[in-house]
N, C-alpha and C positions, 0 to 999 in steps of 0.2 A: 504493500500500500504506500510505503514511503516513496517509491519511484514514481507514483502517480501524482505526487504533490511537488510542484515546481516553485510555488511562492515561498520565499524565504531562503531558497537555496542559491548558492553562488557557484558558477562554473567558470573557471579561469581558462579561457581558450586563447588569450593574448591577442584578441581582435582589436580593431580600431575603436569599436564601441566601448570596450573595457577601458581604453586609455582616456576616454573623455572625462571631463570634470563632472562630478555628480550633479552639480548645479545646472550644467548644460542639459543633462538628461532629464532632470526634474522639470525644468522649464519647458522642454520639448514635449514631455508627456502632458503637462498642464495645457499647453497650447493645442495639442492634438485632441485632448478631451473636450475642450471648448468647441473645437472645430466639429467633432463628431456630434455634438448636441444640436447643431443647427444644419446638419446634412439632410437634404431632402431629395436629391436626384440620384439616379442609378450611376451616372458617370462619376459623381463625387464619391460614392461608396467604392467604386472600382479603383479610383485613384488613391483613396485612403488605404485600401487593401494592398496596393502596390507599395505604398510607403511602409506599412507594417511588415510586409514580406521582405522588403529590402533590408530593413533593420534586423530581421531575424537572420537573414543570410550573412550580413556583415558581422553579426555577433558570433558566428560559427558555433552556435548552440546546436547540438544534435536535434534534427527535426523530429526524429522518432520520439525522443524524450519530451519534446515540446508538445506534441500532439497527445501523448499519454497524460500530460498534465491538464489537458482540456477536458478529459473524461469526467472528473468530479463535478463539473458544472453542466453536464448534458441534461440532467434532470431539471435544473432551473431553466435552461434554454427551452426545453420541451414544454414546460408549464407556461412559460412566457408566450411561446408561439400559439399554444392552444387557447390561452386567455384572449389574445388579440384576435384569433380566428373566430371566437364565439361572441365576443363582446363588442369590438370596434366595428365601424361601418366598412372600413377598408378591407378587413378580413385578412386574406393571405398576404397581400402586399405589405400591410402594416406589420404583421407578425414577422415576415422575412427581414424587413429593414431593422426592426428593433433587435432581433436576434443577431443580425449582422453587426449592428452597432456594439452590442455587448461583447461579441467575439473580438472585435477590433480593439476595444478598450482593455479587455483582459489580456489579449496577446501582447500589446505594447507594455502594459504594466508588468507582465511576466518577463519580457526582455529587460526591463529596468532592474528587476530584482535578481535576475540571472547574471547580469553583467556588472553589478555594483555590490560591493561588500556592505553589509549592514552598518558597519561603523562609518564608512564613507557616506552612505546615504543619510545617516543621522547628522553627520557634520555638514553636509550640503543643505539639509533642511534648516539646521541651526543658522547657517550663514544667510540663507534667503530670508528667514523670518527675524533676523537680528534687529531690524528697526522697530519691531513690535515690543521689544524689551523696554523701550523708552516709556511705554504705557503700562508697564507692570506685568506684561505677559511673560510667564516662565518658559521662554523659548527653549532653553537648554534641557529642562525637564521634559517638555513635550517631545522634543526630538529623541531623547533617550527612551521614552515610553514607546514611541513608534518603532524605533529600532528593535527593542526587546520584543514587541508584539509580532513583528515580521519574523524575527529569529525563532520565536516560539512555535511557529506553524509546523516546520518539520519535526521539532521536538515533540509536539503533541501527537503527531502521526506515529512517531517511533514508540511512544508510550502505548498507543492503541495497538500497534503490532505486538508489543510484548504481552499485553493483556489477552489478545486473541491467541497467541502461542501458548500462554499459560492455560487457557481453557481447553485448547486442543490437546495439551499434554495430559489433561485430566479426563480425556475421552469425549469432549464435546467440541465439534467442529461447526463454527457458525456458518461457514460457507456451504456446508451441506444442507442447510435449511433452505426452504423454498418459499417464495411469495412473502405473505405478511409475517410469517414466522421469522424470516431472516431480518425483516425490519424491526420486529419486536426484540429480537436477540441483540441487535445493535443498540437499541434504546436502553437495554439493561446495562450496557457498558458505559453509559454516561456518568453514573455515580463514581465508579472506581477511576475513570479517566479524569473526572473533575477533582477528586481527592489528590491524585498524583500531580495534577497540574498546579493545584494550590500549594502543595508541599514544595514543588520546584520553585514556584514564585516566592515563597517565604525564604527558601535558601538563597535565592538570588538577591532578595532585599537585604538579608543579613550580610551577604558578601559585599554588597555595595556600601552598606553602613560601616563594615569593618575596614574598608579602604578609605573611609572619610570622604566619600564622593560628594555628599550633600546634594544640593540642587544643581550642581554643575556650573553655576554662574561664576565667571571669572577664571575658569580653568583654561590652561593653555593646551595646545595640541602639538604632538610631535610632527604631524604632517600638516603643512599649510596649503590650503587650496588656492590655486592660481589658474586663471584662464590662460590657455595657450593658443597658438595660431590654429590648431586643429579644432578647438572649441568654437572659435569664431566662424570658421569655414562650415563646420557641421551645423551650427545654429542658423547660419544664413541659408544654407541649403534646405534645412527642414522648414524654416519660415517661408521660403519661396514655394516649396512644395505644398504647404498648407494653404497659401494664398491661391495656388493653382486649383487645389481641391475645392475651395470656396467658390472660385470662378466657374468651375464645371457644374 
């Protein structure tokens, strides 16, 4: 199950996308998200798909692993399509475009987490939201919380795998159950999974306190983020492509 979860994992392939500043990637994802929210034409969706596909190819992330990571949201996509098919007036057209939009956003967000270390991602968010600290917003603490939340996704799936293996060793295989029984069996795993997750969170909080991290305000960083020429070129190309998408 862990192989089917790509959010929170980092795969270092040494690509050009990996070398970009995390702030460049975060701003690009934000701009693309706003672009997707106002897409209305088929040509715009095709151009957006080309942009996301190009980012995936440049990242050198194994395509097979990427598509395996899309499987967990297939149920949500199916429900969304059926809902628009039955409720909205546009029917199939509306459902296809909404599902297409979700896939584009999830795919680009996956490329972001696969090509950026959680610590770099938190540092980039902290630098982007730095002006908000003048109004009393705890930017450093929020960035740390987001980084930990992203990093906890594969950790939770590993804990779930351990619980399933423990039950299988006792003679009960959840995957052998069919239909609603399998759904009910997975629901029974919520309590032990929640307990182990809370225990890990408490251990992490104690570790942070033991290192006197505090709220992170005023702490220096070993690695200083700086925009390079490749960031300006990549940002300009992505902005131009987004404008092309909006034009189409």
